[in-house]
C-alpha positions as CSV (number, residue, x, y, z in Angstrom):
1,M,23.1,12.7,-3.6
2,I,19.6,12.0,-4.9
3,D,21.1,9.2,-7.0
4,I,22.8,7.7,-4.0
5,S,19.6,7.7,-2.0
6,N,17.8,6.0,-4.9
7,Y,20.5,3.3,-5.0
8,L,20.0,2.8,-1.3
9,L,16.2,2.4,-1.8
10,G,16.8,-0.1,-4.6
11,G,19.2,-2.0,-2.3
12,A,16.6,-2.1,0.4
13,F,14.0,-3.4,-2.1
14,F,16.3,-6.2,-3.2
15,T,17.2,-7.0,0.4
16,Y,13.5,-7.2,1.4
17,L,12.9,-9.5,-1.6
18,V,15.7,-11.9,-0.6
19,G,14.4,-11.8,3.0
20,T,11.0,-12.8,1.7
21,I,12.4,-15.8,-0.1
22,F,14.2,-16.9,3.1
23,I,11.2,-16.5,5.3
24,W,9.1,-18.6,2.9
25,G,11.9,-21.1,2.7
26,S,11.9,-21.3,6.5
27,L,8.2,-22.0,6.4
28,S,8.7,-24.8,3.9
29,S,11.4,-26.3,6.0
30,Q,9.1,-26.1,9.0
31,S,6.4,-28.0,7.2
32,N,8.9,-30.6,6.3
33,K,10.0,-30.9,9.9
34,S,13.5,-29.6,9.4
35,A,13.6,-27.4,12.5
36,S,17.3,-26.4,12.3
37,R,17.0,-25.2,8.7
38,S,13.8,-23.4,9.5
39,N,15.4,-21.5,12.4
40,R,18.5,-20.7,10.3
41,W,16.5,-19.4,7.4
42,G,14.2,-17.4,9.7
43,A,17.2,-15.8,11.4
44,I,18.7,-14.9,8.0
45,S,15.4,-13.3,7.0
46,L,15.4,-11.2,10.1
47,V,19.0,-10.0,9.5
48,L,18.0,-9.1,5.9
49,S,15.0,-7.2,7.2
50,L,17.2,-5.2,9.5
51,L,19.7,-4.6,6.8
52,G,17.0,-3.4,4.4
53,L,15.6,-1.1,7.0
54,C,19.0,0.4,7.5
55,L,19.5,0.9,3.8
56,Q,16.0,2.5,3.4
57,F,16.6,4.7,6.5
58,G,19.9,5.9,4.8
59,Y,17.9,6.7,1.6
60,F,15.4,8.7,3.8
61,I,18.1,10.7,5.6
62,I,20.2,11.5,2.5
63,R,17.1,12.6,0.5
64,W,16.1,14.7,3.4
65,I,19.5,16.4,3.6
66,E,19.6,16.9,-0.2
67,I,16.1,18.4,-0.7
68,G,16.0,20.4,2.5
69,H,12.7,19.0,4.0
70,V,11.4,15.7,5.2
71,P,10.8,13.5,2.2
72,V,7.1,12.7,2.6
73,S,5.6,15.5,0.5
74,N,4.6,13.6,-2.7
75,M,3.3,10.1,-3.6
76,F,6.7,8.6,-4.2
77,E,8.2,9.9,-0.9
78,F,5.2,9.1,1.3
79,T,4.6,5.7,-0.1
80,T,8.2,4.6,0.2
81,F,8.1,5.9,3.8
82,L,5.0,3.9,4.5
83,G,6.8,0.8,3.2
84,M,9.6,1.5,5.6
85,M,7.1,1.8,8.5
86,V,5.6,-1.6,7.6
87,V,9.1,-3.2,7.9
88,L,9.8,-1.4,11.1
89,A,6.6,-2.6,12.6
90,H,7.4,-6.1,11.4
91,V,10.8,-6.0,13.1
92,V,9.3,-4.6,16.4
93,M,6.6,-7.3,16.5
94,F,9.3,-9.9,16.0
95,F,11.2,-8.8,19.1
96,I,7.9,-8.6,21.1
97,Y,6.5,-12.0,20.1
98,K,9.7,-13.8,19.1
99,T,8.2,-15.1,15.9
100,N,8.9,-14.2,12.3
101,I,5.7,-15.6,10.9
102,I,4.4,-12.1,10.3
103,G,7.2,-11.7,7.7
104,L,5.4,-14.1,5.4
105,F,3.2,-11.2,4.2
106,S,4.6,-8.1,6.0
107,L,7.7,-8.1,3.8
108,P,5.7,-8.8,0.6
109,T,3.3,-6.0,1.6
110,A,6.3,-3.6,2.0
111,L,7.7,-4.7,-1.3
112,T,4.3,-4.1,-3.0
113,I,4.0,-0.6,-1.5
114,I,7.6,0.3,-2.5
115,A,7.0,-1.1,-6.0
116,Y,3.8,1.0,-6.2
117,A,5.7,4.1,-5.1
118,S,8.4,3.6,-7.8
119,V,6.1,4.4,-10.7
120,F,5.6,7.9,-9.5
121,S,8.0,10.7,-10.2
122,K,11.2,10.6,-8.0
123,K,11.8,14.3,-8.8
124,A,12.1,16.5,-5.7
125,S,9.9,19.6,-6.1
126,P,9.7,22.7,-3.9
127,L,7.0,22.6,-1.2
128,V,3.8,24.3,-2.0
129,P,3.1,27.1,0.6
130,S,0.6,25.1,2.7
131,L,3.3,22.3,3.2
132,Q,6.0,24.7,4.4
133,S,5.5,23.9,8.0
134,Y,7.1,21.8,10.8
135,W,3.8,20.0,11.0
136,L,4.7,18.2,7.8
137,K,7.2,16.0,9.5
138,I,4.9,15.6,12.6
139,H,1.6,14.9,10.9
140,V,2.6,12.8,7.9
141,T,5.3,10.6,9.6
142,T,3.0,9.8,12.6
143,A,0.1,8.9,10.3
144,A,2.3,6.7,8.2
145,L,3.7,5.0,11.3
146,G,0.2,4.3,12.5
147,E,-0.7,2.8,9.1
148,G,2.4,0.7,9.1
149,I,1.5,-0.8,12.5
150,L,-2.1,-1.4,11.4
151,A,-0.7,-3.2,8.3
152,I,0.7,-5.8,10.7
153,S,-2.8,-6.4,12.1
154,F,-3.9,-7.1,8.5
155,V,-1.0,-9.4,7.9
156,A,-1.6,-11.4,11.1
157,G,-5.4,-11.5,10.4
158,F,-4.9,-12.6,6.8
159,I,-2.5,-15.4,7.8
160,Y,-5.0,-16.4,10.4
161,L,-7.7,-16.7,7.7
162,L,-5.4,-18.7,5.4
163,R,-4.7,-21.0,8.3
164,V,-8.3,-21.7,9.5
165,V,-10.6,-21.2,6.5
166,D,-11.8,-24.4,4.9
167,Q,-10.3,-24.4,1.4
168,S,-11.8,-27.7,0.4
169,R,-15.0,-26.0,-0.8
170,R,-16.0,-22.6,-2.2
171,S,-17.5,-20.1,0.3
172,K,-17.7,-16.4,1.0
173,S,-14.5,-16.7,3.0
174,T,-12.5,-18.3,0.2
175,F,-13.8,-15.7,-2.2
176,G,-12.8,-12.9,0.2
177,I,-9.3,-14.4,0.5
178,E,-8.9,-14.6,-3.2
179,F,-10.1,-11.1,-3.6
180,V,-7.4,-9.9,-1.2
181,F,-4.8,-11.8,-3.3
182,Y,-6.3,-10.2,-6.5
183,S,-6.0,-6.7,-4.9
184,I,-2.3,-7.2,-4.0
185,I,-1.6,-8.6,-7.5
186,S,-3.3,-5.6,-9.1
187,T,-1.0,-3.3,-7.2
188,L,2.0,-5.2,-8.4
189,A,0.6,-5.3,-12.0
190,F,0.2,-1.5,-11.9
191,A,4.0,-1.2,-11.2
192,M,4.9,-3.8,-13.9
193,I,2.8,-2.2,-16.7
194,S,4.0,1.3,-15.7
195,F,7.6,0.2,-16.0
196,A,6.9,-1.6,-19.3
197,F,5.2,1.4,-21.0
198,T,7.8,3.8,-19.6
199,A,10.5,1.7,-21.2
200,M,8.6,1.8,-24.4
201,E,8.4,5.6,-24.1
202,F,4.7,5.5,-24.5
203,E,3.0,8.9,-24.4
204,T,-0.3,10.3,-25.6
205,T,-1.4,13.9,-25.2
206,F,-5.0,14.9,-25.2
207,K,-6.5,18.4,-25.5
208,W,-9.8,18.7,-23.7
209,V,-12.1,21.1,-21.8
210,S,-12.0,20.4,-18.0
211,E,-14.8,21.0,-15.5
212,T,-13.5,24.5,-15.0
213,Q,-14.3,25.2,-18.7
214,Q,-10.7,25.7,-19.5
215,E,-8.9,24.0,-22.4
216,E,-6.1,21.9,-21.0
217,E,-3.6,19.3,-22.2
218,L,-3.5,15.9,-20.5
219,V,-0.5,13.5,-20.9
220,Y,-1.1,9.7,-20.6
221,K,1.8,7.4,-19.9
222,L,-0.5,4.3,-20.4
223,P,-2.7,3.5,-23.4
224,A,-6.0,5.4,-23.0
225,I,-8.6,2.8,-22.3
226,V,-10.5,5.7,-20.6
227,G,-9.8,9.0,-22.4
228,P,-10.9,12.5,-21.3
229,P,-14.5,13.6,-22.2
230,N,-14.5,14.9,-25.8
231,G,-10.8,14.7,-25.8
232,E,-8.7,15.2,-29.0
233,V,-5.4,13.5,-29.5
234,V,-2.8,16.2,-30.3
235,N,0.4,14.0,-30.0
236,S,0.9,10.3,-29.6
237,S,3.8,7.9,-29.8
238,H,1.5,5.1,-30.8
239,S,-1.7,4.6,-32.7
240,F,-3.8,3.3,-29.8
241,K,-7.1,5.0,-29.5
242,S,-9.2,5.4,-26.4
243,I,-12.0,2.8,-25.9
244,T,-14.3,5.0,-23.8
245,E,-14.4,8.4,-22.1
246,A,-14.2,9.2,-18.4
247,P,-17.5,10.4,-16.7
248,S,-17.9,14.1,-16.9
249,W,-18.7,14.4,-13.2
250,L,-15.1,13.4,-12.2
251,N,-13.4,16.4,-10.6
252,G,-9.8,17.5,-11.2
253,S,-7.9,18.2,-14.4
254,Q,-6.0,14.9,-14.0
255,A,-9.1,12.8,-13.1
256,P,-9.5,11.0,-16.5
257,R,-5.8,10.0,-16.6
258,K,-6.0,8.7,-13.0
259,L,-9.1,6.7,-13.7
260,N,-7.4,5.2,-16.7
261,T,-4.5,4.2,-14.5
262,L,-6.9,2.5,-12.1
263,V,-8.7,0.6,-14.9
264,W,-5.3,-0.6,-16.2
265,S,-4.3,-1.8,-12.7
266,L,-7.5,-3.8,-12.3
267,F,-7.3,-5.3,-15.8
268,A,-3.6,-6.2,-15.6
269,G,-4.2,-7.6,-12.1
270,G,-7.0,-9.8,-13.4
271,V,-4.8,-11.2,-16.1
272,L,-1.9,-11.9,-13.7
273,Y,-4.3,-13.5,-11.2
274,F,-5.8,-15.7,-13.9
275,L,-2.3,-16.9,-14.9
276,L,-1.4,-17.8,-11.3
277,R,-4.6,-19.8,-11.0
278,L,-3.7,-21.7,-14.2
279,L,-0.2,-22.3,-12.8
280,F,-1.5,-23.6,-9.4
281,L,-4.6,-25.4,-10.8
282,Q,-6.3,-24.3,-7.6
283,R,-7.1,-21.2,-5.5
284,I,-4.0,-19.3,-4.3
285,G,-5.2,-19.7,-0.7
286,A,-5.6,-23.4,-1.1
287,K,-2.0,-23.6,-2.4
288,I,-0.6,-21.8,0.6
289,Q,-2.7,-23.3,3.4
290,P,-0.7,-26.6,3.7
291,L,2.4,-24.6,4.6
292,L,0.7,-23.0,7.6
293,K,-0.4,-26.2,9.4
294,N,2.2,-25.8,12.2
295,I,1.2,-22.2,13.0
296,N,-0.8,-21.5,16.1
297,P,-3.9,-19.5,15.0
298,E,-4.5,-18.1,18.5
299,H,-1.1,-16.5,18.4
300,L,-1.9,-14.8,15.2
301,D,-5.2,-13.5,16.6
302,E,-3.3,-12.0,19.5
303,I,-0.7,-10.3,17.3
304,S,-3.5,-8.9,15.1
305,Y,-5.4,-7.5,18.1
306,R,-2.3,-6.0,19.8
307,S,-1.2,-4.3,16.5
308,V,-4.5,-2.5,16.4
309,M,-4.2,-1.5,20.1
310,I,-0.9,0.1,19.3
311,G,-1.5,1.4,15.8
312,F,-4.9,2.9,16.3
313,P,-3.9,5.6,18.8
314,V,-0.8,6.4,16.8
315,F,-2.9,6.8,13.6
316,T,-5.5,8.9,15.4
317,L,-2.8,11.2,16.7
318,G,-1.1,11.6,13.3
319,A,-4.0,11.5,10.8
320,L,-6.6,13.3,12.8
321,I,-5.4,15.4,15.8
322,F,-2.1,16.7,14.3
323,A,-3.9,17.1,10.9
324,M,-6.6,19.2,12.4
325,I,-4.0,21.4,14.2
326,W,-2.1,21.9,10.9
327,A,-5.3,22.5,8.9
328,Q,-6.3,25.3,11.4
329,E,-2.9,26.8,10.9
330,A,-2.7,26.5,7.1
331,W,-6.3,27.0,6.0
332,S,-7.9,28.7,9.1
333,R,-10.3,25.8,9.7
334,F,-9.6,22.5,11.4
335,W,-12.1,20.5,9.3
336,G,-13.3,21.0,5.7
337,W,-14.7,17.6,4.5
338,D,-11.9,17.2,2.0
339,P,-11.9,13.7,0.6
340,K,-8.6,12.9,2.4
341,E,-10.0,14.1,5.7
342,V,-13.2,12.2,5.2
343,W,-11.4,8.9,4.6
344,A,-9.1,9.5,7.6
345,L,-12.2,9.9,9.7
346,I,-13.7,6.7,8.1
347,T,-10.5,4.8,9.0
348,F,-10.6,6.1,12.6
349,L,-14.3,5.2,13.0
350,F,-13.7,1.7,11.5
351,Y,-10.9,0.8,13.9
352,A,-12.8,2.3,16.8
353,A,-15.7,0.0,15.9
354,Y,-13.3,-2.9,15.7
355,L,-12.0,-2.4,19.2
356,H,-15.6,-2.0,20.5
357,L,-16.7,-5.2,18.9
358,R,-13.6,-7.0,20.1
359,L,-13.8,-5.8,23.7
360,S,-17.5,-5.6,24.2
361,K,-19.0,-8.2,21.9
362,G,-16.3,-10.8,22.0
363,W,-15.5,-10.7,18.3
364,E,-12.4,-12.9,18.0
365,G,-11.0,-15.4,15.5
366,Q,-12.4,-15.1,12.0
367,K,-14.7,-12.1,12.7
368,S,-11.8,-10.1,14.1
369,A,-9.5,-11.2,11.3
370,W,-11.9,-10.1,8.5
371,L,-12.2,-6.7,10.2
372,T,-8.5,-6.2,10.1
373,V,-8.4,-7.2,6.4
374,L,-11.3,-4.7,5.7
375,G,-9.5,-2.0,7.7
376,F,-6.4,-2.4,5.5
377,V,-8.5,-2.2,2.4
378,I,-9.8,1.2,3.6
379,I,-6.2,2.3,4.2
380,M,-5.2,1.3,0.7
381,F,-8.3,2.9,-0.8
382,N,-7.3,6.1,0.9
383,L,-3.7,5.8,-0.4
384,I,-4.5,4.8,-4.0
385,V,-8.0,5.7,-5.1
386,V,-8.4,8.9,-3.0
387,N,-5.0,10.1,-4.1
388,L,-5.2,9.1,-7.7
389,V,-8.9,9.5,-8.7
390,I,-10.7,11.9,-6.2
391,A,-9.6,15.5,-6.4
392,G,-9.2,17.6,-3.2
393,L,-6.9,19.9,-1.2
394,H,-4.5,17.0,-0.8
395,S,-4.2,16.4,-4.6
396,Y,-0.8,18.0,-4.7
397,A,0.6,14.8,-3.2
């Protein structure tokens, strides 16, 4: 049954990919003033989005039945569920606003998230005691739904920036847009290099003394650019030696390996971004902007704002209120300054500040769009860096 669920997830990924091709094709047809083809391709993209959503929902239900608990308890399960919530939010926004323009980046965002999830272990493990609660399905799924809706605010805001920012000259805005592209590309690069080295059966085992003063073994699945402090190689499938060592102040027995993964992602992302710049002979934003000339920026600004209005209370309910209730039940305290808790609070405060600036100070247009982009960066930092590098009570995920 697990294999069937994985096949359904793969089918959903492929369907989203084809849907992305069709939606970009509809945009190209629109820029060439072929309205009938644009509408036809846009409709096909919507149908593919719905089909992919059904396939991924099937994966979710079958895995739930097979493992006996809601499949959101580890990085693979939660991240794939987050990707599904992004697509769900994309479909809902289509039926509200009758436009598929959000799919230009909402589907690629979901694809990137699912590709990122696929590098983690798909093995279903028994729940640790603190997760054996009905609050797992309530807290985690609600938080992911909120993040999925907030992702749509980022998508609309980012398309707005691509539409209105002057790409004829370099500026802080063009740099920011390119940095967003680099971040997305780095996530994809992480998935690509992980697949590549897994196929090569690369593995290096270090023996080192962790911060608890215990001798432990640490297994690297990527070449050790950053090795553990004073680590000794005890087994390796290749002759690659670590270039530097992780800082000794990093907490967690897996911290050096996680930091190495992050370094590889940034490096591989930089290489892939550079190759794309060579291919386009211009900034990526400048390459895409001409395709967006027929899009109404005010419409995008409205979608971005409304997405925060919907996503913010859902995220607050799931990531803070439900989380505090569960923490009180599991650990006898509703707040403990765990890194995951801190960054959930930071996310909450950021979007609260966004709404204050939007409603009280009149921040619209580019200012508002940049805030939605920064908000999604915070969400991704919480998903990637906090989970992979910073150790805490949520590290079992």
